[in-house]
C-alpha positions in Angstrom: 110.2 42.4 99.0 110.8 41.0 102.5 108.0 40.1 104.8 109.0 43.0 107.1 108.9 45.5 104.2 105.5 44.2 103.1 104.2 44.5 106.7 105.5 48.1 106.9 103.7 49.1 103.7 100.5 47.4 104.9 100.7 49.3 108.2 101.4 52.6 106.5 98.5 52.1 104.0 96.2 51.3 106.9 97.3 54.4 108.8 96.7 56.5 105.7 93.1 55.4 105.3 92.2 55.4 109.0 92.9 58.9 110.2 90.7 61.0 112.5 88.8 62.7 109.7 87.4 61.5 106.4 89.0 64.5 104.6 92.5 63.4 105.6 91.7 59.7 104.8 90.8 60.9 101.3 94.0 62.9 100.9 96.4 60.3 102.2 94.7 57.0 101.3 94.8 57.3 97.5 98.4 58.5 97.6 99.4 55.6 99.8 97.7 53.1 97.4 99.4 54.5 94.4 102.9 55.4 95.6 104.0 53.7 98.8 105.1 50.5 97.2 107.5 52.5 94.9 109.0 54.7 97.6 112.6 54.1 98.8 113.0 53.4 102.5 114.2 57.0 103.2 110.9 58.4 101.8 108.9 55.9 103.7 110.6 57.2 106.8 109.6 60.7 105.8 106.0 59.5 105.3 106.0 57.8 108.6 107.2 61.0 110.3 104.4 63.0 108.6 101.8 60.5 109.9 103.1 61.3 113.4 102.2 65.0 113.1 98.9 66.2 114.5 96.0 65.7 112.0 95.2 69.4 111.5 98.8 70.1 110.7 98.9 67.2 108.2 95.8 68.6 106.5 97.2 72.1 106.3 100.5 70.9 105.0 99.0 68.7 102.3 96.6 71.4 101.1 99.3 74.1 101.2 97.6 76.2 103.8 100.8 76.4 105.9 104.5 76.3 105.2 106.1 73.1 106.4 108.4 73.0 109.4 112.0 72.1 108.5 111.6 68.5 109.7 108.6 67.9 107.4 109.8 70.0 104.4 110.8 67.0 102.3 110.6 65.8 98.7 107.9 63.4 99.9 105.7 66.2 101.1 106.2 68.0 97.8 105.2 64.7 96.0 102.1 64.4 98.2 101.1 68.0 97.5 101.6 67.5 93.8 99.5 64.3 93.9 96.7 66.1 95.7 96.8 69.1 93.4 96.7 66.9 90.3 93.7 65.0 91.7 91.9 68.2 92.7 92.3 69.8 89.3 91.3 66.5 87.5 88.0 66.5 89.5 87.1 70.1 88.7 84.2 70.6 86.2 85.1 72.2 82.9 84.5 75.9 82.6 
């Protein structure tokens, strides 16, 4: 990995954990820690574009409250949603 690529990952990870709300930090931060290093450059571009969206929209997109606009309707968003859903169901108490 080049120094430039490592710096980009570090910057994206930081931006994932330091959003405007703790809820969004907890949605994006763990995903970034687990998956950013393995994403190809094109998906990192999609992630970067997602981080540029307004925070309420990011939250609504990740939690599935709204349908994504075409520019953000990517495989990366689907992966992020699946990661979030998997974590949410794993944290539910047994019935």
